[in-house]
N, C-alpha and C positions, 0 to 999 in steps of 0.2 A: 217329554221333551217336545213332541209334535204339538201337543195341546198348548204348551207355553208359546211356541212359535206362532201358532194360529191366533192366540190371544193378542200377541204383540202386533201381528199384521192387522187384526181387526181394530186394535187401538190406534195404529198409525192411519188407517183408512178414515176412522172417525175424526181424528185430529186434523187430518188433511181437509176433510169436508168442512169442519168447523172453521178452519183458516180461510178456505175459499169463500165460504158464506160471509165471514167477517170482512174480507177484502171487498166483496161485492157490495155489502151494506155500506162500508166506509166510502167506497168510490162513488156509489150512487148518491150519497148525501153530501159529498164534498164538492166545493166550487174550485175550479182550476183557474188561477189567475194568469194573465198574459204579461208580456213584457210591459214595463211602465210606459213605453212610448207607443203602445198599440193604439191604432186609429181605426174606427169602425167603417166609416164611409166618407166620401168627399163632401164638402160643403155644397158644391154644385149639384150633386145628386140629391142631397137632403132637401135643398130648396125646391127641387122638382118632384118631391114626393117620396124619394128613397125607394123606388120600385126595383132598382138594380143595385147590387153591391158586389164588388169583386174582392176576393181574398185568396191568396195562395193558389192561384191558377183555377179558381172556381168563381162562377157568377151565381149569386143567390138572387132570385127574382120573383116577382108577383106575376103569375101566369094568367093573363086575361082569358085564355082559352079554357081555363078551369076556374073561372070566376074569382081570379086573384089569389089562388092558393099558392103556398110557398114551394118553390122548385129550386133546383140547383142544376147547373150545367158547367162543363169545362169552359175555359176562357175562349176556346176556338169553336164552341158549340157542338163538339163531336160527341158529347155524352150528356144525357139529361135524366133527371130523377125527381120524383115528387117527394118532398120532405114532410109536409103537414097540410092538413085540410084548411087551416086558418087562412082567411083572406088577409093579406099583409101589406103594410106600407112602412116607410121609414126603416128599411132594413139596414142593420149593421152586422158586422162579423169580426171576430178575432180568431185566434188560432184554435179556440176550443168550442165556441158557441156562435149561434146566430141570434140576434136580438131584433125585435120588431114590434110594431103597433098592430094589434089585432083589430081588424075592421070588418068583422062579421055582420055588423049592423048595416053595412052598405051592400051586402050580397044581393044578387038578383033573386036567388032562392034561399031564403033563410029558414027553411024547414028542416026536419030531421034532427040529427044529433047536435047540431049547432045550438039549438034551443036549450040544451042541457048545461051550457056553460055561459059565462059572461060574454057578451057580444063584443066588448071592447076591452082595452087594457094594454099594458106593455109586458112582453113575455121574453123569456130566454129558452132556447132549445139546443140540445146537442146537435152537432153537425151531421149526425146520422138520422136526425128527425125524431129522436126519443128524449124522454125525461124533460117534458115541458115544465117550466117554472114561472110563476107569476112574479113580476117586479112591482107592478101597480095594477089594481083592478079598475082604475079610473080611466076615462077617455084621455088621450094625449096626442101630441104631435111634435114634429121636429126633433125626434129622438136622435141623439148623437152620442157616440162612444169615444172616450179618450181616457187612457191611463187607468183602466179597470173601473171607471165610473161612467154612468149613464146620465146624460143631461136631457131634459125634456119639458115641454109644456104639459101641464097636468091639470085636469078640471076636477075640482072638489065642490060638492054642493054647498058646503059651508064657506069655503075660501074663494071660490071662483077659479078663473084660468090664470094660474101663476106658473113660475118657472122653478124647477126642482133639480136636485142632483141625488143620485143613489148609487151605491156601490153595486157591482154586478151580482153579489150574493144577497142583495136586498137587506142589508144590515145598517146602512147609514143614509137613509133618506133625509134630505134637508131642503127646506124652502130657501131658495137663493134670492129671488127677486119677485116682489109682488106686482108683476106685470106679465103680460103675455109676450115677452120679448122673444126674438128669434136669434139663436146662437149663430155666430160666425165660425169660430174655431176655439180650441183650447191649446195654448202654447205657453211654455215657460211658467207653468202653474197659474196661468191667468185665463179667465173666460172672456172672450171678446164677443160683443153683441151690439145690436142696434136698439135704440130706444123705441118705445111703442106709444105710450100715452101722451107724454109731454112734448117729445121731439123725436127726431130720427138721427141723432148723433151716433157716432161709434164710441162705445164705452169698453172699459176692461174692468174685471173684478178679480182682485187678488184672492186666490183660493185658500190661502192660509189665514189671512186677516178678514176676508170677506168684505173688504172695503172697495168702493168703486171710484173710478176716475174717468174723465173724458179724454178720449184719444184724438178724435177729430170732430169738429162741429160741421154740420151740414144736413142735407136731407137725403140720406142714403137708404137704398133698398137692396137687399140681398148681396152684400159685399162678399167677395171671395179673395182671401189672401193667397197669392200664388206667384211664385217665381220672382219675388222682389217687388211685386206690385199689389195694389188693391183694386180689383175690378168691382164695379157697382153700377146700379141704375140710379140716375139723379132725378129724384121726384120733382125738384124745382124746375128742371129743364125737360118736362114732358117725358120722363122716364127714358131719357137717352142713356146709351151705354158708354161708360167712361172707364178710365184707368188713371191711377196716380201712383207715385212711389209709396213704399211702405211708411215713410215718415210724413205722408200727406202732401209732398211737394209735386210740382209739375203735373197738375191734372190735365188730361187730354180727352176730348170727346172722340170715341171710336166709331160710334154709330149715332148720327144726329137724327134719329127717328124714334118713335115710341116703341119700346121693346117690352114684352111681357115675360120672357124667360130667356135664360142663356146658360151656357156651360163651357168649360175649357177642357181640351184634351190633356191627358196626363203628361204628354211631352211638351205642353204649352205651344204646340205648333199652330193649332186652330182654335178659334172661338166660334161656337155655334149659337145662333140666337133666333128668336121669333120676333118679327116686326108686326106690330098690331096697328094696322092702318086701313081698316074697313076693306074696301075692294082691292087694296094693294097689299094686303097681308101676305106674308111669305116667311119661309124659314131659310136662313142664310148661313154662310160660313165666311169668316174673316181670317185671312192669313196674318198672324201676329207679327211676322217679320216684315212683310211688304205692305201690310194693311190693305191688301186688295180684297174686295168683297165679291162674293159669288152667291147668286140665288139658287137654292137647291130645289125647292118646290113652292108653288103658289098655293095660298090658302092659310087656314088657321090650324096651328099645331101647338102642342103643349108637352110638358114633362120630358124635357131633354135630359137624357142620362148618358154618361160616358164611362166606358171601361177601357182597358189597355188596347183593345182591338176594334171596338165598335162604338157607334153612337146610336142610341135608341130614342124614338120620340113617337107620340101619338097624335092622331088627328083629333080635332076638338070634340067630336061626338063619340069618341072611344070605339070607333069602328075598326080601325087598324092600328097596329104598331109597326113603325118603319125602322129600318136600320141601314147603316152604311159603314164603310171602313173609317175609323176615326181619323187616321192620318193618310188615307189613300185616295182612291178615286171618289167621284161624286155620284157613282151609281147607287141608286136607292132601291131596296127590295123590301118586302114585307117580312116581319119576324112572326113566324107562325109555329110556335112550339106545340107539341102534341098534348092532348088532354089525357093524363094518366089516372084520372079518377076511376076507382074500381067500379062505381055505379055506371060510369060511362062505358066501360068495357063490356058490361053485361047487356047493353042495349043492342 
């Protein structure tokens, strides 16, 4: 009797172990899909390099103090963790994964283990920093996530720099446009983008029929669809910063100076922008209700990123990252996250 019970217990332990291993293997190889309306990062952040991406109370970012490695912190900066050694750009996140462009080819120090892997490509990683998966081994840019699909420029030695779409499990890659177009947004099963080779009109592509149509003719750069408006730089008017209604009516010049970058706060309270005017270059803030302008800092800055609480931007020579409250005061401080590199700790 005791022998029989012992055998039963051993059998149960073995079966339990087999089930646990099976679940682990299944979970490890399985792709978890998000809500169909999932959006990875804002157009404004993607235009500025996608170095910061906020999702569910966390900010995923490229840490300059660790040569651009992938880090995560809470939305109020009270917690910070290193996720992966890869130097990253064009970060997107959904409820399960972080997606990014690997940019190890631009590292200051490209020695060590980095040489064991491809230096560029588009990748997916779990939010705990594990189970790295390749989406594309080729160089890319302007990576954008919408509805469990990734949209990106991708360079192929045989095809050139074209625009692609791929599902997040890397099973449905498709060449969409034989141009290096820059995506604006995906909405209502349509991809919106600006032309690149022949013109700079705003176009849409139906993602069921894959047919294109012209939305608005003009000379647009970096349009942002936000709050019932389309914000954009007007190439024909010295890259002035403009706004028009979603249907293209009532265009208004917001900043009648040459601008090199801009972004809009999540509450649509302020528009932050860089004026590119030689000795009069400066970073400014525009109140979108009163249209009052405010100069924040004199000089040349770039890569304006917005989260719910903060605005981040760099000086032009990558010496510092600055930050300030997105909808609060104009007090500017430096963003100086710790370097959590294991090799750095040993020094």
